[in-house]
C-alpha positions in Angstrom: -24.8 2.7 -38.5 -26.4 -0.2 -37.1 -27.9 0.0 -33.5 -25.7 -2.7 -32.0 -22.7 -1.5 -33.6 -23.4 1.9 -32.5 -23.8 0.7 -28.7 -20.4 -1.7 -28.7 -18.6 1.2 -29.3 -20.1 3.3 -26.9 -19.3 0.6 -24.7 -15.5 0.6 -25.4 -15.7 3.8 -25.5 -17.3 4.3 -22.1 -14.9 2.0 -20.8 -12.0 3.9 -22.5 -12.3 6.5 -20.2 -11.2 4.9 -17.6 -8.3 2.9 -18.3 -4.6 3.9 -18.0 -4.0 6.8 -15.6 -6.8 5.1 -13.1 -5.4 1.5 -13.4 -8.6 -0.1 -15.1 -8.7 -2.7 -18.1 -10.8 -2.9 -21.1 -13.1 -4.3 -19.6 -16.4 -2.4 -18.6 -17.2 -2.9 -14.8 -20.7 -3.4 -15.6 -19.8 -6.5 -17.1 -19.1 -8.5 -13.9 -22.2 -10.0 -13.3 -21.7 -12.2 -16.6 -18.6 -13.1 -15.3 -18.8 -13.6 -12.0 -15.4 -15.3 -11.3 -13.9 -11.6 -12.3 -16.6 -10.0 -10.0 -15.5 -12.2 -7.0 -11.6 -11.7 -7.9 -12.3 -7.9 -7.8 -14.4 -7.9 -4.6 -12.3 -10.2 -2.6 -9.0 -9.4 -3.8 -8.7 -13.1 -4.7 -6.7 -13.6 -7.3 -8.7 -15.1 -10.6 -6.3 -18.0 -11.0 -7.7 -19.3 -7.6 -11.1 -18.8 -8.6 -11.6 -22.0 -11.1 -14.7 -22.5 -11.4 -13.9 -26.5 -11.5 -14.5 -26.8 -7.5 -17.9 -29.2 -7.3 -21.3 -27.5 -6.8 -21.6 -29.4 -3.3 -18.2 -27.9 -1.9 -19.4 -24.6 -2.4 -22.7 -25.0 -0.8 -21.3 -26.2 2.2 -19.1 -22.9 2.2 -22.2 -21.0 1.6 -23.6 -22.9 4.8 -20.4 -22.4 6.9 -20.3 -18.8 6.3 -23.8 -18.3 7.2 -23.6 -20.2 10.3 -20.8 -17.8 11.3 -22.7 -14.6 10.2 -25.9 -15.6 12.2 -23.4 -15.4 15.3 -21.5 -12.4 14.1 -23.5 -10.7 11.6 -20.4 -8.2 11.1 -18.2 -10.4 10.4 -16.4 -9.1 7.2 -14.2 -12.5 6.3 -17.0 -13.9 6.7 -19.3 -11.8 4.4 -16.5 -11.6 2.1 -16.5 -15.5 2.2 -19.9 -15.8 1.4 -19.7 -13.1 -1.4 -16.9 -15.1 -3.1 -18.7 -18.7 -2.4 -22.4 -17.6 -4.6 -20.3 -16.1 -7.1 -18.5 -19.2 -7.7 -22.2 -20.5 -7.6 -23.2 -18.4 -10.4 -19.9 -19.0 -12.3 -20.7 -22.5 -12.5 -24.2 -21.7 -14.6 -24.7 -20.5 -18.2 -26.3 -16.9 -18.4 -29.7 -17.5 -19.5 -29.8 -19.9 -16.0 -29.2 -17.8 -13.6 -32.2 -16.1 -11.7 -32.8 -12.9 -9.8 -33.0 -15.5 -6.5 -29.4 -16.0 -7.3 -27.8 -12.8 -7.4 -30.4 -11.5 -4.8 -28.0 -14.1 -2.7 -24.9 -12.0 -3.6 -26.3 -8.9 -2.9 -27.4 -9.5 0.2 -23.5 -9.9 1.8 -22.6 -6.8 -0.7 -25.1 -4.6 1.0 -23.4 -5.2 4.2 -20.0 -4.8 3.1 -20.9 -1.4 1.6 -22.3 -0.4 4.7 -19.6 -1.9 7.0 -17.0 0.0 4.1 -17.9 3.5 3.1 -15.0 4.1 1.9 -14.3 1.7 -0.6 -16.6 2.5 -3.3 -15.7 -1.5 -5.3 -18.5 -3.0 -3.0 -21.1 -0.2 -3.9 -20.3 -0.6 -7.1 -20.8 -4.4 -7.3 -24.1 -3.4 -5.2 -25.6 -1.3 -8.4 -24.5 -3.3 -10.7 -26.2 -6.5 -9.2 -29.7 -5.0 -8.5 -29.3 -3.9 -12.3 -29.6 -7.2 -12.9 -32.5 -8.3 -11.2 -34.3 -5.0 -12.9 -33.7 -2.9 -9.6 -32.6 0.4 -11.3 -33.9 2.8 -8.8 -31.5 0.9 -6.3 -28.7 0.6 -8.9 -29.1 4.4 -9.1 -29.3 5.0 -5.2 -26.0 3.3 -5.0 -24.2 5.5 -7.6 -25.0 8.1 -6.3 -24.1 7.1 -2.9 -21.0 7.2 -4.2 -20.7 9.9 -6.3 -22.2 12.3 -3.6 -18.8 12.0 -1.9 -16.4 10.8 -4.6 -17.9 12.8 -7.5 -15.2 11.8 -9.5 -15.5 7.8 -9.0 -15.1 6.8 -12.3 -16.4 3.3 -11.7 -19.6 4.9 -10.3 -19.7 7.6 -13.4 -19.2 4.8 -15.6 -22.0 2.7 -14.1 -24.5 5.8 -13.8 -24.0 6.7 -17.2 -24.5 3.1 -18.6 -27.7 2.8 -16.3 -28.8 6.1 -17.9 -28.6 5.2 -21.4 -30.2 2.1 -20.9 -33.0 3.9 -19.5 -32.8 6.1 -22.4 -31.9 9.3 -20.5 -29.2 10.3 -22.4 -29.6 14.2 -21.4 -29.3 13.1 -17.5 -26.2 11.0 -18.6 -24.5 14.5 -20.1 -25.9 16.7 -17.0 -24.2 14.7 -14.5 -21.1 14.9 -16.6 -21.3 18.6 -17.1 -22.0 18.8 -13.7 -18.7 16.8 -13.0 -16.7 18.4 -14.9 -18.1 22.0 -13.5 -17.2 21.1 -10.0 -13.4 19.5 -11.3 -11.4 22.7 -11.1 -12.4 23.2 -7.3 -12.0 20.0 -6.4 -8.4 19.1 -8.2 -7.9 22.5 -6.3 -8.4 21.0 -3.0 -7.1 17.6 -3.7 -4.8 17.0 -6.7 -6.4 14.2 -9.2 -10.0 14.2 -7.5 -11.7 14.2 -11.1 -10.2 13.0 -14.0 -11.3 15.7 -16.3 -9.8 13.9 -19.2 -11.8 10.7 -18.6 -14.9 12.4 -17.8 -14.7 14.3 -21.1 -14.1 10.7 -22.9 -17.4 10.0 -21.3 -19.3 12.7 -22.5 -18.0 12.0 -26.4 -19.1 8.5 -25.7 -22.7 9.7 -24.5 -22.7 11.9 -27.7 -21.6 9.2 -30.2 -24.0 7.1 -28.9 -26.6 9.9 -29.8 -24.7 9.6 -33.4 -24.0 13.5 -32.4 -20.4 13.2 -34.1 -19.6 17.0 -34.0 -20.4 17.2 -30.5 -18.7 14.4 -29.3 -15.2 15.0 -31.6 -15.3 18.7 -30.1 -15.1 17.2 -26.8 -12.4 14.8 -27.6 -10.2 17.7 -29.4 -10.6 19.7 -26.4 -9.3 16.9 -24.7 -6.4 16.4 -27.0 -5.5 20.0 -26.6 -5.3 19.7 -22.8 -3.1 17.1 -22.7 -1.8 16.1 -25.7 0.2 12.8 -24.5 -3.1 11.1 -23.0 -3.9 8.2 -25.5 -7.6 7.9 -24.2 -8.8 10.6 -26.6 -6.7 9.9 -29.3 -8.3 6.4 -29.3 -11.6 7.6 -29.0 -11.5 10.0 -31.6 -9.8 7.4 -33.6 -13.0 4.7 -32.7 -15.5 7.8 -33.5 -14.2 8.4 -36.9 -13.8 4.8 -37.9 -17.2 4.4 -37.0 -18.8 6.7 -39.7 -16.4 4.7 -42.6 -13.7 7.5 -42.7 -10.9 4.3 -42.1 -8.2 6.3 -43.9 -8.7 9.6 -41.5 -8.7 7.4 -38.4 -5.7 5.2 -39.3 -3.1 8.3 -38.0 -5.1 8.8 -34.9 -4.7 4.9 -34.0 -1.3 5.3 -34.5 -0.6 8.0 -32.3 -3.0 6.3 -29.9 -0.7 3.5 -30.0 2.6 5.3 -29.9 1.1 7.3 -26.9 -0.7 4.3 -25.0 1.4 2.7 -22.2 2.7 -1.1 -23.4 0.0 -3.3 -21.9 -3.0 -1.3 -23.8 -1.3 -1.7 -27.5 -2.8 -5.4 -28.5 -6.5 -4.2 -27.5 -5.7 -0.8 -30.0 -4.5 -3.0 -32.8 -7.8 -5.1 -32.3 -10.4 -1.8 -32.3 -7.7 -0.3 -35.0 -8.8 -3.3 -37.1 -12.9 -4.0 -36.1 -14.8 -3.9 -39.2 -18.1 -3.0 -39.9 -20.5 -5.5 -40.6 -21.1 -6.2 -44.5 -24.7 -4.8 -44.3 -23.7 -1.6 -42.5 -24.7 1.7 -44.9 -22.4 4.5 -44.3 -22.8 8.1 -46.4 -19.2 8.3 -47.1 -18.4 12.6 -48.0 -17.0 13.0 -51.9 -13.3 13.6 -52.5 -14.2 17.2 -52.8 -16.0 17.8 -49.9 -14.2 20.4 -47.5 -16.1 19.2 -44.3 -14.6 17.6 -41.6 -15.3 13.4 -41.5 -16.6 13.9 -37.9 -19.5 16.1 -39.1 -20.5 13.6 -41.5 -23.4 11.7 -40.4 -24.2 8.0 -41.8 
């Protein structure tokens, strides 16, 4: 399996953990700074239709200066902080990805840091702050932002997603596994105090995504099977296992799982599941498929 495809599947399954019951779409939270208008929408609560990139740059620059003047007199004015963040992000959306400089992103970091401090219970700001720090290469700052959330909200899925992705990017898959296993160990106690604090199925899908990235397919399959056994009505581990089997080239074995996931999933996810089921491998990808006489599980076969 080519590394780019392996990473692509890891990214999809990583996001899959947080969909449906957490209300998160099939778009990685960690891609927000590649799509500044969507980030602005999630940060400020503004509808995406209102965040058109057609607004002249000069108007946005005027807005930035106006908000900066307000904040000179009222540094904790959250309306101005949110407006400044939105305007700077909309300026980013006017640029091509390759044109965005660290200094441009730093302009979004400043109001995000303030909003994070002023709203410690709203993890979205801290997650966006972590993403921004990743974009400028401040991995330690990103980790601190994620850990600030997880120290009080160990089940926060966006923070878990972001931290796992960060650790994978740093070539630290064992650290990601340890984080997720530790989260699972806290689940029973946390959920007995406040039900739903930690989404066990989601965390297991995240854990399976890390094993999948390592190409430890048998371990990933085992984790997905446990999750399916715990909640047979949850489509997430079913879909994750279907993608795992498909990644190994066993398309026919994966089809029933895709169909089951499709039947279990809410309507808003069905189109995406169909797209994933039709995902094809690059022509040059080489995969070893077991012989018809093999009795081993397809999830135990590595490319």
